[in-house]
C-alpha positions in Angstrom: 97.1 124.2 156.4 98.4 122.7 153.2 99.4 125.2 150.6 97.4 123.4 148.0 94.0 123.8 149.7 94.0 127.1 151.6 90.4 128.3 151.8 88.9 131.8 152.4 85.5 133.3 152.8 84.7 136.8 151.6 81.6 138.5 152.9 80.2 140.1 149.7 76.5 140.4 150.4 76.2 144.0 151.7 73.6 146.5 150.3 76.2 149.4 150.2 73.6 151.9 151.4 76.1 154.8 151.9 77.7 154.1 148.5 74.4 154.2 146.5 74.9 157.8 145.6 78.0 156.9 143.4 77.6 153.2 142.7 74.0 152.3 141.7 72.6 148.8 141.2 75.8 146.9 142.1 76.8 145.0 145.2 79.5 147.0 147.0 82.4 144.5 146.2 81.6 145.0 142.5 82.1 148.8 142.6 84.5 149.6 139.8 87.9 150.8 140.8 90.1 151.8 137.8 88.1 149.7 135.4 87.7 146.5 137.4 85.6 145.4 140.4 87.0 146.2 143.8 86.7 142.5 144.6 89.4 141.6 142.1 92.0 143.4 144.3 91.1 141.2 147.2 91.2 138.0 145.2 94.6 138.9 143.8 95.9 139.4 147.3 94.6 136.0 148.3 96.4 134.5 145.3 99.6 136.1 146.5 99.3 134.0 149.7 98.7 130.7 147.8 94.9 130.5 148.5 93.2 128.3 146.0 89.6 128.4 147.0 87.2 131.2 148.0 83.6 131.0 149.1 81.7 134.2 148.4 79.0 134.9 150.9 76.4 136.7 148.7 72.9 138.0 148.8 71.9 141.3 147.3 72.3 141.3 143.5 74.4 138.1 143.8 73.8 137.3 140.1 76.0 140.3 139.1 78.9 138.7 141.0 78.3 135.2 139.7 77.9 136.4 136.1 81.2 138.3 136.3 83.4 135.6 138.0 81.7 132.3 137.4 83.5 129.4 139.1 87.1 130.5 138.6 89.2 133.6 138.9 92.8 133.1 137.8 94.0 130.2 140.1 91.1 130.6 142.6 88.2 128.2 142.6 85.0 130.1 143.5 81.9 128.8 145.3 78.8 130.9 146.2 77.0 130.7 149.5 73.8 132.5 148.5 71.6 133.9 151.4 68.0 133.8 150.4 67.3 136.1 153.3 69.7 138.2 155.4 71.4 136.0 158.1 73.3 138.7 159.9 77.1 138.8 159.9 77.4 135.6 162.0 74.8 133.6 160.1 76.4 134.6 156.8 79.8 133.5 158.1 78.5 130.2 159.5 76.7 129.3 156.3 79.8 130.1 154.1 82.0 128.0 156.4 79.8 125.0 155.7 81.2 125.1 152.1 84.8 124.7 153.5 86.7 121.6 154.3 89.6 122.9 156.4 89.5 123.4 160.1 90.7 127.0 160.0 89.3 129.4 157.5 90.3 133.0 156.6 87.3 135.4 156.5 87.5 138.8 154.9 85.1 141.7 154.1 84.3 142.3 150.4 84.4 146.1 150.7 87.8 146.3 152.5 91.4 145.7 151.2 93.7 145.2 154.2 97.1 144.0 153.2 98.0 142.1 156.3 100.5 139.3 156.4 98.3 136.2 156.2 101.3 133.9 156.7 102.1 135.6 160.0 98.4 135.4 161.0 98.3 131.7 160.3 101.5 131.1 162.3 100.2 133.2 165.2 96.8 131.4 165.3 98.5 128.0 165.5 101.1 129.1 168.1 98.5 130.6 170.4 96.0 127.7 170.2 93.5 130.3 169.1 89.9 129.6 168.0 89.5 133.0 166.5 92.3 135.4 165.5 91.5 138.9 164.5 93.9 141.2 162.6 94.0 144.5 164.5 95.0 148.0 163.3 96.4 150.9 165.4 94.5 154.1 164.8 94.7 157.6 166.3 90.9 157.8 167.0 89.0 154.6 168.0 85.7 156.4 168.3 84.7 155.6 164.7 85.3 151.9 165.1 85.3 150.8 168.7 88.4 149.5 170.5 89.9 146.0 171.0 91.7 145.5 174.3 94.4 142.9 174.5 97.1 141.7 176.9 100.8 141.5 176.1 100.4 138.1 174.4 97.7 139.2 172.1 94.8 137.6 174.1 91.7 139.7 173.6 90.4 140.8 177.0 87.4 142.9 175.9 85.8 145.1 173.3 84.8 148.7 173.8 81.9 150.0 171.7 82.2 153.0 169.4 80.3 155.4 171.6 82.5 154.5 174.6 85.8 154.4 172.8 88.1 157.4 172.3 91.7 158.2 171.7 94.3 156.0 170.0 94.3 152.3 170.2 93.6 149.0 168.4 90.5 148.4 166.2 89.1 145.3 164.6 90.5 145.3 161.0 87.8 142.9 159.7 90.1 139.9 158.9 89.5 136.7 160.9 91.1 133.3 161.0 88.3 131.1 162.4 88.4 127.6 163.7 85.1 126.1 162.5 84.8 124.2 165.8 84.2 127.5 167.6 81.0 128.3 165.7 79.8 124.7 165.9 80.4 124.6 169.7 78.2 127.6 170.5 74.8 126.3 169.4 73.9 129.5 167.6 70.6 130.2 165.8 70.5 130.6 162.0 70.6 134.4 162.2 73.1 136.0 164.5 75.7 138.8 164.9 79.3 137.6 164.7 80.4 140.7 166.7 77.8 140.5 169.5 76.9 136.8 169.7 80.4 135.4 169.2 83.2 137.9 169.9 81.7 140.0 172.7 79.7 137.3 174.4 82.4 134.7 174.5 85.6 136.8 174.8 86.1 135.8 178.5 85.7 132.1 178.0 87.1 131.3 174.5 90.7 131.7 173.3 90.3 134.8 171.1 93.5 136.5 170.0 94.5 139.6 168.0 97.6 140.3 165.9 98.4 143.9 164.9 99.2 144.8 161.3 100.2 148.2 159.7 99.6 146.9 156.2 97.8 149.1 153.6 94.1 149.5 154.5 91.1 150.9 152.6 87.4 150.5 153.1 85.3 151.7 150.2 82.0 151.8 152.2 81.7 155.6 152.0 82.0 157.8 148.9 85.1 159.7 150.1 87.1 156.5 150.6 85.7 155.0 147.4 87.2 158.1 145.6 90.5 157.5 147.4 90.6 153.9 146.1 90.5 155.3 142.6 93.6 157.3 143.3 95.6 154.7 145.3 94.9 151.3 143.7 
């Protein structure tokens, strides 16, 4: 990937149901944290790693995001992939990827700040010949998230669902480096789940890898963690 044209997708179309009690009439990534939208913290982190273009996958109240950011944020060019109807996590990613020119695209969640080393992720992805690389995080209790099971080289072997997971282990940190050819090769419908229809369904037959990071992590999806963001960021 050339430094001058690194591209990322941010999934910023969620309803933020659990956050409605404290953040009303705003998409989750626009929730104010110390006087500015949470999304700006993610964009600043992308700039730190020399990303120059971001595609925002938006739907619910997308005008509020577009009115605030327009086509540029600092050194980042911004494009909008607007879903006129919900496409699911996979459909949203696939549509946003159609706005990108590069072969490998970084994909992030708009309600999570995970300060993983993107340079290490890019190098790992290339070295492994991976089609999908996931940033993993070690936690004491995997039951809230589900578990990702890998071999000693980082090859993902399987996923354990939330209700079946317990104890410490690795979880999906919600950061992906995706080779666009993977999505195009699977002949998927317009609406699909990235987790179920790509990762879980094809883990045995496609080169999917995971790299662990212990970088700073916060997900503002619930009021308690949103309050923690106000203290920590």
